[in-house]
VEXDREN-2710 file (C-alpha; in Angstrom, 1 decimal):
% VEXDREN-2710
k/r/px/py/pz
1/UNK/0.0/0.0/0.0
2/UNK/1.1/3.6/-0.6
3/UNK/-0.9/6.3/1.1
4/UNK/-1.0/9.9/0.0
5/UNK/-0.8/12.1/3.0
6/UNK/-2.8/15.3/2.6
7/UNK/-2.0/18.1/4.9
8/UNK/-5.6/18.9/5.6
9/UNK/-7.8/19.5/8.6
10/UNK/-5.6/17.8/11.2
11/UNK/-5.4/19.9/14.3
12/UNK/-4.4/17.7/17.2
13/UNK/-2.8/14.5/16.0
14/UNK/-3.1/11.7/18.6
15/UNK/-0.1/9.7/17.6
16/UNK/-2.3/6.6/17.4
17/UNK/-2.8/4.4/14.3
18/UNK/-6.6/4.6/14.4
19/UNK/-9.2/7.3/15.1
20/UNK/-10.3/10.7/13.9
21/UNK/-6.8/12.3/14.0
22/UNK/-4.7/9.3/13.4
23/UNK/-1.1/9.4/12.5
24/UNK/2.5/10.2/13.5
25/UNK/3.0/13.4/15.5
26/UNK/4.8/15.9/13.4
27/UNK/5.4/19.6/13.5
28/UNK/3.4/21.4/10.9
29/UNK/5.2/23.8/8.6
30/UNK/3.2/26.8/7.6
31/UNK/2.6/27.0/3.9
32/UNK/3.6/30.1/2.0
33/UNK/0.7/31.8/0.3
34/UNK/0.5/31.1/-3.4
35/UNK/0.1/33.9/-5.9
36/UNK/-3.2/32.3/-7.2
37/UNK/-4.7/32.8/-3.8
38/UNK/-4.7/36.6/-4.2
39/UNK/-6.5/36.4/-7.5
40/UNK/-9.4/38.9/-7.6
41/UNK/-8.1/41.0/-4.8
42/UNK/-8.4/44.7/-5.3
43/UNK/-5.2/46.5/-6.2
44/UNK/-4.3/50.1/-5.7
45/UNK/-4.4/51.0/-9.4
46/UNK/-7.6/49.2/-10.2
47/UNK/-9.3/50.8/-7.1
48/UNK/-8.2/54.3/-8.3
49/UNK/-9.4/53.6/-11.9
50/UNK/-12.8/52.5/-10.6
51/UNK/-13.2/55.5/-8.3
52/UNK/-12.5/57.9/-11.1
53/UNK/-14.8/56.0/-13.5
54/UNK/-17.6/56.1/-10.8
55/UNK/-17.0/59.9/-10.4
56/UNK/-17.1/60.6/-14.2
57/UNK/-19.9/58.2/-15.3
58/UNK/-22.1/58.2/-12.2
59/UNK/-24.7/55.6/-11.4
60/UNK/-26.6/53.4/-13.8
61/UNK/-30.5/53.6/-13.8
62/UNK/-31.0/50.5/-11.6
63/UNK/-28.3/51.8/-9.2
64/UNK/-30.2/55.1/-9.0
65/UNK/-33.3/53.1/-8.1
66/UNK/-31.5/51.4/-5.3
67/UNK/-30.2/54.7/-4.1
68/UNK/-33.7/56.1/-4.1
69/UNK/-34.9/53.0/-2.1
70/UNK/-32.2/53.7/0.5
71/UNK/-33.2/57.3/0.8
72/UNK/-36.9/56.6/1.1
73/UNK/-36.1/53.8/3.6
74/UNK/-39.0/52.1/5.2
75/UNK/-39.3/49.0/7.3
76/UNK/-38.3/46.3/4.8
77/UNK/-36.0/48.5/2.7
78/UNK/-32.9/46.3/3.2
79/UNK/-34.7/43.2/2.0
80/UNK/-36.5/45.0/-0.9
81/UNK/-33.2/46.4/-2.1
82/UNK/-31.5/43.0/-1.8
83/UNK/-34.3/41.3/-3.8
84/UNK/-34.2/44.0/-6.5
85/UNK/-30.4/43.8/-6.8
86/UNK/-30.6/40.0/-6.9
87/UNK/-33.0/40.1/-9.8
88/UNK/-30.7/42.4/-11.7
89/UNK/-27.4/40.9/-10.8
90/UNK/-28.3/37.2/-10.5
91/UNK/-26.5/36.1/-7.4
92/UNK/-26.8/36.5/-3.6
93/UNK/-23.2/37.6/-3.1
94/UNK/-23.3/40.2/-5.8
95/UNK/-26.6/41.6/-4.7
96/UNK/-25.4/42.1/-1.1
97/UNK/-22.1/43.6/-2.4
98/UNK/-24.1/46.1/-4.6
99/UNK/-26.4/47.0/-1.8
100/UNK/-23.4/47.9/0.5
101/UNK/-21.7/49.7/-2.4
102/UNK/-24.7/51.9/-3.0
103/UNK/-25.1/52.5/0.7
104/UNK/-21.5/53.8/0.7
105/UNK/-22.3/56.1/-2.2
106/UNK/-25.3/57.4/-0.3
107/UNK/-23.1/58.0/2.8
108/UNK/-20.6/59.9/0.6
109/UNK/-23.3/62.1/-0.9
110/UNK/-24.6/62.9/2.6
111/UNK/-21.0/63.7/3.8
112/UNK/-20.6/66.1/0.8
113/UNK/-23.9/67.9/1.6
114/UNK/-23.0/68.3/5.3
END
């Protein structure tokens, strides 16, 4: 037999041959982060470009509607905004991200007025 040892979820190795955390006691070596793990992370340059684009171009119509919903508020505004954004964007994660994004825009507009 040859076993492939995966360095996975073992936290406390018992040193016994059987059981949940079976195996020889070894000192774990921390793995260095791979470049692939930072894929999709926001860089300085991209962030700046997007900020400038947002300033110049402004909001799209559906984003304006979300902004309007935020301003009018109401009891179930959060949920309504989420549902609206989800219909437009197609996923839970994107919808929540968009909602937070437009909230931030709203806060910035408020700060400018004050």
